[in-house]
C-alpha positions in Angstrom: -3.9 -7.6 23.8 -5.3 -9.7 20.9 -3.7 -13.1 21.6 -2.4 -15.1 24.5 1.2 -14.7 25.6 2.1 -18.2 24.6 1.0 -17.5 21.0 3.1 -14.3 21.0 6.1 -16.4 22.0 5.5 -18.9 19.1 4.9 -16.0 16.7 8.2 -14.3 17.7 10.1 -17.5 17.2 8.7 -18.0 13.7 9.3 -14.3 12.8 13.0 -14.8 13.6 13.1 -18.1 11.7 11.8 -16.2 8.6 14.3 -13.4 9.3 11.4 -10.9 8.9 12.5 -7.6 10.2 10.1 -5.3 8.5 6.5 -5.0 7.2 5.5 -2.5 4.5 1.8 -1.6 4.3 -0.3 -0.1 1.7 -2.6 2.7 3.0 -6.1 2.9 1.5 -8.1 -0.3 1.9 -5.3 -1.9 3.9 -4.6 0.2 7.0 -7.7 2.3 6.4 -11.3 1.7 5.3 -11.3 2.4 1.6 -13.0 5.8 1.1 -11.1 7.4 -1.7 -13.3 8.1 -4.7 -10.9 6.5 -7.1 -13.0 6.3 -10.2 -14.1 9.9 -10.0 -10.5 11.0 -9.5 -9.3 8.9 -12.4 -12.0 10.1 -14.7 -11.1 13.7 -14.0 -7.4 12.9 -14.5 -8.1 11.3 -17.9 -10.2 14.2 -19.0 -7.5 16.7 -18.0 -4.9 14.5 -19.7 -6.7 14.6 -23.0 -7.2 18.3 -22.8 -3.6 19.1 -22.0 -1.8 16.5 -24.1 -4.4 15.9 -26.9 -4.3 12.2 -26.2 -6.8 10.2 -28.3 -6.3 6.9 -26.6 -9.3 5.7 -24.6 -8.0 4.3 -21.4 -10.1 1.9 -19.3 -10.9 3.2 -15.8 -10.1 -0.1 -14.3 -6.5 0.2 -15.5 -4.0 1.4 -12.8 -2.8 5.0 -13.3 0.7 3.6 -13.6 -0.2 1.8 -16.8 -1.6 5.0 -18.3 1.6 6.9 -17.4 3.8 4.2 -18.8 2.2 4.6 -22.2 3.3 8.2 -22.5 6.5 9.7 -23.8 8.9 10.9 -21.2 8.2 14.6 -21.5 4.4 13.9 -21.5 4.8 11.6 -18.5 6.3 14.5 -16.4 3.3 16.7 -17.4 0.9 13.9 -16.7 2.4 13.3 -13.2 1.9 17.0 -12.4 -1.8 16.7 -13.5 -2.1 13.6 -11.4 -1.0 15.5 -8.3 -3.3 18.4 -9.0 -6.3 16.1 -9.6 -5.8 13.3 -7.0 -4.6 15.2 -4.0 -8.0 17.0 -3.3 -9.8 13.6 -3.5 -7.2 12.1 -1.2 -7.5 14.9 1.3 -11.2 14.6 1.4 -10.8 10.9 2.1 -8.2 11.7 4.8 -10.6 14.0 6.6 -13.0 11.0 7.2 -10.2 8.4 7.6 -11.0 5.3 9.7 -8.8 2.5 10.7 -9.7 -1.0 9.7 -10.6 -3.3 12.6 -7.6 -4.8 14.4 -5.0 -2.4 12.8 -3.9 -0.5 15.9 -3.5 -3.7 18.0 -1.4 -5.5 15.4 0.7 -2.5 14.6 1.4 -1.8 18.3 2.4 -5.5 18.8 4.8 -5.5 15.8 6.4 -2.2 16.8 6.8 -3.3 20.4 8.7 -6.4 19.2 11.2 -4.4 17.2 9.7 -5.0 13.7 10.3 -2.0 11.5 7.2 -0.6 9.9 6.7 1.3 6.7 3.9 2.6 4.4 4.3 2.6 0.6 1.3 4.3 -1.1 0.4 5.9 -4.4 -1.1 8.8 -2.4 0.5 12.2 -1.8 2.6 12.7 1.3 0.3 15.6 2.5 -2.8 13.3 2.4 -1.0 10.4 4.1 0.2 12.6 7.0 -3.3 14.0 7.4 -4.7 10.4 7.4 -2.3 9.2 10.0 -3.0 12.2 12.3 -6.7 11.7 11.9 -6.6 8.1 13.1 -3.8 8.9 15.7 -1.2 6.6 14.0 1.3 9.3 13.0 4.1 8.1 15.4 4.0 4.4 14.5 5.8 4.2 11.2 9.6 4.3 10.6 9.3 5.1 6.9 6.7 6.5 4.6 7.1 6.4 0.8 4.6 8.2 -1.4 4.4 9.3 -5.0 6.2 12.5 -3.9 9.2 10.3 -3.3 9.1 7.9 -6.3 7.6 8.9 -9.6 6.6 5.3 -10.4 3.3 4.1 -9.0 2.3 0.6 -8.0 2.1 -2.0 -9.6 5.6 -0.8 -10.3 7.8 -2.1 -7.5 10.1 0.9 -7.2 8.1 2.3 -4.3 8.5 -0.9 -2.3 12.3 -1.0 -3.1 12.6 2.6 -1.8 10.8 1.7 1.4 13.1 -1.3 1.9 16.1 0.8 1.3 15.0 3.5 3.8 14.3 0.8 6.4 17.9 -0.4 6.0 16.8 -4.0 5.3 17.0 -6.5 2.5 14.0 -7.6 0.3 14.2 -11.0 1.9 13.6 -9.5 5.3 10.4 -7.8 4.4 6.7 -8.6 3.8 4.4 -6.2 1.9 0.7 -6.1 2.9 -1.9 -4.7 0.5 -5.5 -4.9 -0.5 -5.2 -4.9 -4.3 -3.7 -7.0 -7.2 -1.4 -4.0 -7.9 0.1 -4.4 -4.4 0.8 -8.1 -5.0 2.3 -7.5 -8.4 4.5 -4.7 -7.1 5.9 -6.9 -4.3 6.4 -9.8 -6.7 8.3 -7.6 -9.2 11.0 -6.8 -6.7 11.1 -10.1 -4.8 9.3 -9.1 -1.6 6.9 -11.5 -0.1 3.3 -10.4 -0.6 0.4 -10.6 1.7 -3.1 -9.7 0.3 -5.9 -8.7 2.6 -9.6 -8.9 1.6 -12.2 -6.2 2.3 -10.4 -3.5 0.4 -10.6 -2.3 -3.2 -10.2 -5.7 -4.8 -12.4 -8.7 -4.1 -11.3 -12.2 -3.0 -11.4 -13.7 -6.5 -9.1 -11.0 -7.9 -6.7 -11.3 -5.1 -6.5 -15.1 -5.4 -5.9 -14.8 -9.1 -2.8 -12.6 -8.4 -1.3 -15.5 -6.3 0.0 -13.6 -3.2 2.2 -15.5 -0.9 -0.3 -15.0 1.9 -4.0 -14.2 1.9 -5.9 -13.0 5.0 -9.4 -11.8 5.6 -8.7 -9.4 8.5 -5.8 -7.6 10.0 -5.9 -9.8 13.2 -5.1 -12.8 11.0 -1.7 -11.5 9.9 0.4 -13.0 12.8 -1.4 -16.3 12.8 -1.2 -16.6 9.0 2.6 -16.2 9.0 2.9 -18.8 11.8 0.7 -21.3 10.0 2.5 -21.0 6.6 6.0 -21.7 8.0 
């Protein structure tokens, strides 16, 4: 156990006070050590997109894929999403095969689950790669809901994926916190009125996360319960 029993009692009281009944997590960089070769995947995706759709626009690699998709016409967007799956899934599966939990994840997840908090994952990754990741780190039985790009054809920083996770959990947006490691996670949560918690040590650095103004900011997974308690 990570914390003393008396601290658990205080934390549970404050959880109830906030009416928090669910936590939605991002995957890469949040639950897992970030190992996805994102730039390589995105570069290949853009090259394939130009070849298939004869798109002349030079997209910046730092832009989220969601922004790129949103610039396309509807019929082109459907084609682009298919290309996205074809390109990204092999990279995601490669990362899944060497998946590694971030420090403190298992203990905090087990604690939240044992206290009746509903748990979800909302990730831009494919379902196949997510399931492989969770099996690799022996966490495949912990989450009540998993929402991937196979379920919602709108990627973060669009908030639809988070809304779908909330819906499947059977909760209200006011009853949920979203935890992620990027600005895109924060923006997605803010867009749909879900409280956002940013965690450092993932894809985006501290300065970028601070600039996105999350509701909560933590440096490790083990800080999550304490941070919620302190900010009440």
